N, C-alpha and C positions, 0 to 999 in steps of 0.2 A: 504493501499500500504507500502509494508516493504522492508526490504532485510534481507536474512537467512541465515544462515550460521550453520554448526555443521560437528560431526564426530560419525564414528562408528569403533572403533580402539582398538588393543592392546596396540598401542603404547601411552605411557602416554603423554596426554594433559591437561594441569591444567586448570581452570577455568580460568585462570588468561592469558593464551594464547589463549584461547578463545574469551575472553572478546576483548583482542588487535586484532585476527580476525574480530570480530562485528564490532566493531568502524572504519574499513576502510570502512563501508558502511554508515556514519553516514548520507550523502548526503541522501541516501533513507530513512530513518528515523530518524528523529532530534527530534521526541517528547517522545519516550520514549523507552528502551531497556532492554532485559529480559535474561540472560544467565544462565544454569541450567545442570549439570551432571548427567546422573543416571547408577547405576547400571548394568551391562548387564551379559550372562552368560560366561563360558568357557574365564574368562580373560579380556573381553572385558568391555568397558566404551562407553556410547552414551553422545555426547554433542548436545544441541540445541541451539542456541542464535538467537536473531531476534531485528532488528532496526525496532520502529515502525512511519509510518505516520499515525497520527489517522485521516481516513475519516469516519464513523461510528462507532456509541457507544465512545466517545472522554473519558469516565469513564476509571479507574485503571480495569475496570471488560475487558476491551478489550486486557488486558496486555498477552504478549507472552514470552516464551514458556507456553500453553494452556494443561491443564490436565482434560481429561473427567469425570465424578461425582463416577465414580467407580474406577477410578486411573487406568485403563488398559489403557489407550492412551496417548498418548501426541503429540502435532503438533508445527508445526512453518508454517506460513506461508505465502506468497507475493501475493496480487492479491485484486480481487472481487468477490464475487460470486453472479450474479444479478437475480439469483431465488431464495434467500437464504429464503425471505419470504414466498414463497409458501413450500420450504422446512419445514420450522419451521410449520407450518399446518401440513405436512405430518409426522412431526417428536413430534406430539405432546406429546407420552410419555416421552421425555426426560427432566429432570429438569433444563432449560436454567436459566442463571444468567445475562447475558447481551443481550443487542439489536445489537452485532455485530455478521458478517458473521463466524466466524473462530468456533463459537461454532457450527454449522449446519455442518461443517467438521467432528468434533468429534462425533458427534449423528448419521450421517450418516454413518459414519465407522461401528458405533456398530449395526447399522440395516442392512446394505448392503455389508460391507467386502472390497473385491476389485472391487465389481462393484461398488463404489462409483462415479468412475470418470462418469460413463455411467448418474450419476442423477444431478451432478453441472455442471453449466454453466456462463462462464465467463473468466476471466483472472488472470491463478493463478500458481505458483510453491508451492507446497505441500511437507514437509517433516514430516512424520507421525511413530512412533514407537508405535508397539504392544507389551507389554510386555508380553501378554499371548503368542505370537509366537515367540517372542525375533526377530521380523523384522523390518528392518528399508524400508519403501516405498517412493518412489522419484517420484512424478505423475508432471506433467508440461499439461499444457492447449493445446486445440486442434489447434490453429492454432501457437504455438510458442509464444504470447506474451509476457509472463514473462520468463526472463530466468533462467537457474539452471545448473551449470557446477557441474563436481565430480570428483575427482581424485581417483583411484581405482588402489592399488599397494598391494602385497603383502599380500593378505586378510586381507586390511583395507578399509576403505572410510572416503573420507573428500568431505562434497558440500556446496556449496554456489551459491547465486544469481548473483556474479560474481568471477573476478579472484583473485579478491585483497585480500580477507580471505583466500582463497587455499595459496596464494603465502605466508602468512604471519605463515600456518600453519607449526608448525617444523619439520622438516627432507624433506621439499618439495625441489626439484631440481629443477626444470625448465630448462628441457634439452627441445630445442624448436624441433619441429615437422617440418622437411625441407621437407618432403615428399608433402605438401599442399602447400608451399610458391609459386609454379608458380602458382597453380590456385588462391590464394590469390591477387597476382600483377595482373592477370587478371580480376579476378569479384571482387573485391576491398573487400570482405568479406569472412569470414569463417566461413562455412556452417555445421550445425550439422548434425551429431554428433561430430564432429572433433571440436579441438581445437589447441591453438597454441603451447600446450605444450603435448611434448608424457606423454601416460597414464593419461592425463585429457580430459574428453568427455562433450558433454551437453547430457542431457535429452533430446531427440528427441520432436517435438511438438506431441501431442495424444499420448504419452508413457507413461507409467507405470514400473519404475525401482525396483526392489525387492532384498533388500541385505540381507541376511542370512549365517550364517554357514561360513563366510568368501568367499561369491560366489554371483555375482550379475547375475540376470535374467530380463529378456526384456520384456515387452508385451505390443501389441499397442493397444488401445481401440477406437481409430478414426484415421482416414486416409483420406488425399485430394484424392486418388485413388479408395477410399471405396466408401468414401460420394458421388462421381462423379457418379461412376458405379451406385449407387441405384437411385439417383435423376434423371439421365439421361434413366432411366429406364420406368420412367413413367413422359413424358415431358407432360407441360400445353401447347397445341398446339392452345389453345384461348389467343391472345394479351391482349386483357381488364381484363380477368381474371388473368391471368399472372402479370400485371401491379398492380392490385388492391391487390393481393395476396404480392405481394413485400411490397408495401406501407403499407399496416398493420404491417406486421413485423417490416419495419422501423420503423415505429411508437412506436410498442413497445419496441423494443431494445433502441432506445432514452429513452422511458422514463424509464425504467428500469437503465438505466445510468444515471439518473437525482436525483436518488436516493443519499443522502449525508448529513451529519451533519456539512458539510463546505463550502463554497462559491465556485461555479460552474459557467464555462463559457466554450466558446468554441473557437477554431480557425479559422478565415475566411480569407481564402485565396483570396476569390472572383470566385473559380474556382466551378464545378459542385457538387463535394463530399462533400466540405466544406460548403457550399451555401445550400444545401439540410439538412445536420445534423443539421445546425443553424436554418434553417426554423421550423423543425422536434423541434426545443429544444423551439424556442420560442411558438409554437402550445401548449406545455404544460407547460409553463411557465405564471403565474399571472404578471408576473414584467418584464422589458427588459432584457434580457439573455445577462450576459457580453461577448464581442467577442473582438480577439484581430489580428491584422495582421501588417508584416511587412514590409516596404516601402524602395525601392533603387531608389537612386539619378542617377541610370543608366538606362534610358527607356527599355530597351530589359529584363531587369529583374524586373521591377514593374509592378507588380499587385495591389498594395495597393489601388488606385485609383477606381479601379472596386470594391473590397472589400467593402468599403467606401460608394457605392452607393446601394450595396447590404445590407448592416447592413442599411442604411437610408430607405429602401422599407422595409426590415423586423421589423424597430424598434427597432433595439437593441440599447445596450450600451456600442458605438464602441470607441475602442483606437487602435491608430496606432502609431508606431514610426520609423521614418525614417532611415537608418544607412548607414555610409560611409564603403569605403574600408579599413580604419585605425581600424573601431571598430571589423569587422570581423576578422582580422588578428592578433588583439591581442588575439583571440582566440586558435590561432593556437597551440600555447606551450603548451596550458591549454587540449589539446584534450584527452592525454592517460589518465589524471589523472581519467576521467571518462570514458572512451572508451579503456579497461582496455587487450585488445586484440587489434592487428592491424587492422585498417577498415580506410578505404580512399574512405566514400561517402562523397563529399566535402560539399552536403548539410547538412551534420549534422550541421554546421556553423551558418548559416542562421536558422536553427533549433532551438538550443541551444539559439538563441536570442528571436526568438518569445517565449520560454519558460520562459525565465529571464523576459519577460514585463508580460505576463500572471500570474506569480508567485507575481507579485506585488498587485493583485488584487483579486485572487483565487487560491485554493489548489487542484481544479481538473478543467482540461480542456477536451471538447470533438474534437474529430479528425474526418475527413473523410479518413482513411486510410484505403485500401481494395478495394476502388471502381474501380481500374484500373485494379488489376489482376482480381477481380470478376466478371467485367463487360466488360470488353475490351476495356480499355481508353487509351493505352501507343502508343505510334508510332510505337515502334517496333512491332507491332501486323498488322500493316498495310504494313509495312516491308516482314513480312513473310507470307503473302497473296501473296505479289507481287512475294517472290521466289518462292514458288509452282508454279505459272504459269510458271517461266521460269526455272524451276527444268531440263525439259527434255533437253531443249537447253544445259542448261547449262552441262549438262553431254557429250554431245555434244563435248562440246567448251574445256571439260576437257579432253578429248581425242587427239584432234587436237592440244591441247596447250601443248602436249609432244612433238612436232616436235622441233627438234637443230634449234637455230637462233644465232650463233656466240658460245659465252660460256655458254649461258641459253639456257633456254626454249621458245617457243613462247607465254607461258602464263603468265611468267613473265613481258613480254612488252604490256600485255592489262591493259586496268584502272583498279584499286583497284576493282570499284565494280565489273564489269565481271569476274575477280579474284574469289572474293568473293564468288558468284554463282557456278562457276568453279569448286572450291575447296570443294564445300558443297555435297561431295558423303555419306559421312557417315548416315547412315538410325537410329543411335542412339542420333545423334544432330544437324537433319535437320532443326530443328525450330530456332537453334544457330550459325546464320550467323555469319562469323567473319570477320575482316581486315585479309588478309593473312600474315601479319606481325609481328601482335601482340602475337599470341601463341608461335610462335618459339622463341621471344623477351623475353616473360616471361619464358621459358625454360632456357633461354642462361644464364638469369642474375643470375639462381641459379648454371647451369651447365656448361656453357661458351660455350655452343655446341646450336646452332640453331636446335632444332628436335623439328618439330610438335609433338603433342600428341600420343600417339600410339591408333589405333583404338582398342577399348575396345568393348563385349558385355557388356550387363548389367550384366549378373553373374559374366565374369570379373571383373567388375568392383566393386560390392558389395563383392567379393572376394580382391580385393586391398584394398578396405577399412578398413576391418576387419580382413585382415591377411599377406598377402605378401606385399612383401618390394617393394621401385621404388615410384617414381614420382606419386601422383594423374595428371589425365589428367585435363586440364584447364576447358574444357566441360563437361556437366553433360551427360556421356554415358547411359541415363536411359528411352527415349522417348517410346522405345518400349513397355516398363511397364505399360504406360498408357491406352494400345490397343482402340487410337482415331487417325482416318485418319485425320481428319479437324488440319490441321498444329497451325491454330492460336486457337483450344481450347487446343490443346497439349501442348504451349508454354506456356498458360496463366495457365493450371495446374504446370509445371514445374516453373514457377515464385511462384505458391501459395506454392509448395514445397521447394523453394530456396532462390530466391530474397525477396519474401516479410517478412519471420520470420526472416531472417539471415541479411538482410540490413534494409529495409525500420522500421522494428519492433526493429531492435537495435537501431537503429538511434534515433528511439523517447523514446526509455526508456533510453537510457543512457543520452540523452538531457534533457528530464523533470525531469529524478530523479537528473540531476546536481543540480536542482535547488527544490527539493523536491515538485516537482509536478506530481501530477497524471494524466495519460491521458489514457483515456476510447474514442474505436473507435467502433461504432455502427454497421458498415456494417460489422464486423468480430463476430458478435452474431452468433450462432449455427443457431439459426432459419432459420437466413438471408443466412449466407454459403450455409447450405445446400437446403434452398428453390431455391438459383441463380441456382444450377445444374439442377434443373427441367424447366426452362427457355430457350426457346430453342437459339442456338445462333445467329441467325436470329434475334433475339428481341434486341439481346445486340450489334451486327453487321449490321446494318441494310441500305444497299445499300450505304454503305464506311462509315456512321456514328458510329462512336465507342461511346459505352455506352448510347445507342438509348434510352432503357428503363428506367435508372435511369435519365436521362437528361427528360424524357418526366415527370414524378414525381417531379421533381425539377420545372419546367415549370406551376405545379400546385398551387405554391405558389411564383415562382418570373418569372418575364416578361423575356423572351427569350433573347430579344436587351441587357440582364444585362449580360446575361453568355456566350453568344453563340461567342467566339473567340479561336483563338489560346491560348492552353497551354504555359506558361513558366516555373512553377514553381520556385524550390529554386536555382538560379544559382550563381556560383562566377568565376569570370576572372582566374581561375587556371593557365591557360599558363602563363596568362601576370605575375603571381603572383612569379611562378617559376623562370620565368626568371628576377623577379624583386627583389621585397623584401625578398622572399625567395633562391635567389640564390647562396649566401653564406652558407647557411647551408644547401643546398643539395649537395656545395662541396665538406664540409668539411665532410657531412656523406657517400660520394661515394669517399674518398680517399684511395687510394689501398694499402697503408699499415695500416690503420685503419680497412677494412676489410681482411684485411689478418688476424689480430689478432679478427676480429670478426669471421669469421668463417661459416659465413651464406649465402653468397653471393660469386660468382666468382669474385676475385677483378679487375683483368683484362680486362674480360669483361664489368663488370659494371662499373668500372670508365669511360674506353671507351665511354659506352652507354650514360652516363648522360653528358660527356662531349661534344660528338655529336648532343645530343638533344638541350641543349642550345646554340651550336653555330648554328646550322642549324635547327634543330625543326624535325629530322628523326631517331635520334636516330643512325645512321648510316646506316640504312635501306635503300636498292633500292629503296622504294616502295614510297618515300617520305610522308609518316605517321606520324602524329604528336603524339607523344608519350606522351603527358603530363598528361593522364592517369595512364601509366605505372610510371611514373618519381613520380607523386603523389602518387602512392600506393608503392612505393618505402622509398620517404620520409616519409610517414606515420608510416611504420615499421621502419625506424630507429629511427624516434621520439620516439615511442612505446619502444625498444628495450633500448635508451638510457634512460628512464625513470625508468625501471623495473631491468635491468640486467646489 
């Protein structure tokens, strides 16, 4: 596990400047670092740098940048290749010197070339320079577990695991990509391939980028859509067979992720996913697995007591820490230091605290991330099912709702939930049901005008992302591209493409790396993900029971009464914080004169919006909506802007 950065450029970037870029990520790799420059063709220089968190082969033999035995290939790599032992057997002809997985990348590329990503399984962000072809390859893992950004401009490219090294590169301008800000405010994260900066992008999950002769070409080697299409073409209709097949793959996935030359443990919230992963880890361990959970003194947020009971049943070496509001608030100002792009999922705060707790005893931790998206676990999937049932009626209400009533239309007088269903007419966003006030407000904070998103087709949206000017829509108008009728399945696939890699995995990557902790997610193993698409949806959402088949496997290890309860998750009292201890900061950063100088938000509307939110809770909207989410997104952006710009 590491942080990587580098460049392929005609601009003069010295070794010392590259070292400064690299050292912005010391938290990602405190054990070792390497910086090297290579001469390219036609006036180009290639720079590779890495900060290392040693996991496998702690010796100097795992040092990066690493060069192949024949001196053809150099590589820097962040992540873990879980099938590297099997690959070493397949690549016996290569003269391996170390026991780390980085060398497998070199040997594999020499054998398979650009088909390398098809052979490796794990979480990875790879930068590889081929002297023979004079090409730079940037490769990101299938689901986007590991981040990889690049700045491409004027025939030069700079890359990094985070934005910080790119921001430190000589000549970087840092112009804000204003077109995505309404969507960020609404979604609370920035989805690949975009970033917050103009001319800076993310390599997308399952994508390989090739830089040659000053040009960038992109190739997708794996995608959610294609994997689902292939898997769903051969459904496993027998429930017992599906359960046994899933259990077998989960067992292997956990076993593969327990290979490490450093202490290893698991996060344990007491929910189904983390409890199942912990049970499988304990099954593969000769000693009690170290487990960690965070407790809250507020009962509606606290799951620590349930985690403790699961730990006692499984016989783990359990550590829990109860935290109060003050401890969480202390982290707010440090968020931009590690989330170096605007990010507003408030569960980042307790996530950082549980990572800090785990790091006191282990260097690697297993998590249950991915279970909700792949096996239908979120409450929103129930809401989506109900919305589909009401869709026909919603169309009628939408038509009738256009009747004038005084200054307004009838629809605006109806309850918010009724408005949401009635307004849900766009076939490209059917599963993304929204409060009628949130999207107009997100737009208006930037433009000053409460206009909803334009209704774009999927093709128009793709063109907008990669060429046309204008604001991006807050929702993702892409649903027809999945070619799936079932609304729940469609929303799950959308979440796998957007929310999972750009929110959940970003949250965990930055939180764990803040404390130099490696987080491994067995449910997002390639074999598990692909097998899940062959499991009928009715086995996942059975008679209203979410994650049914995953729960059924968990019951093989843990009594049902220890697990069967409503999901709480990592919540924080954000509305109370914004009106209380964060109030002054929110007021200062929404000051009209400050916003005019900043030039990002509409000064008059935004200042009024925040003032109305703090006084009334509705941001001035007639719907009575509570705008704490938008206000926190705004504050998170402003804290980030204050830190970097």
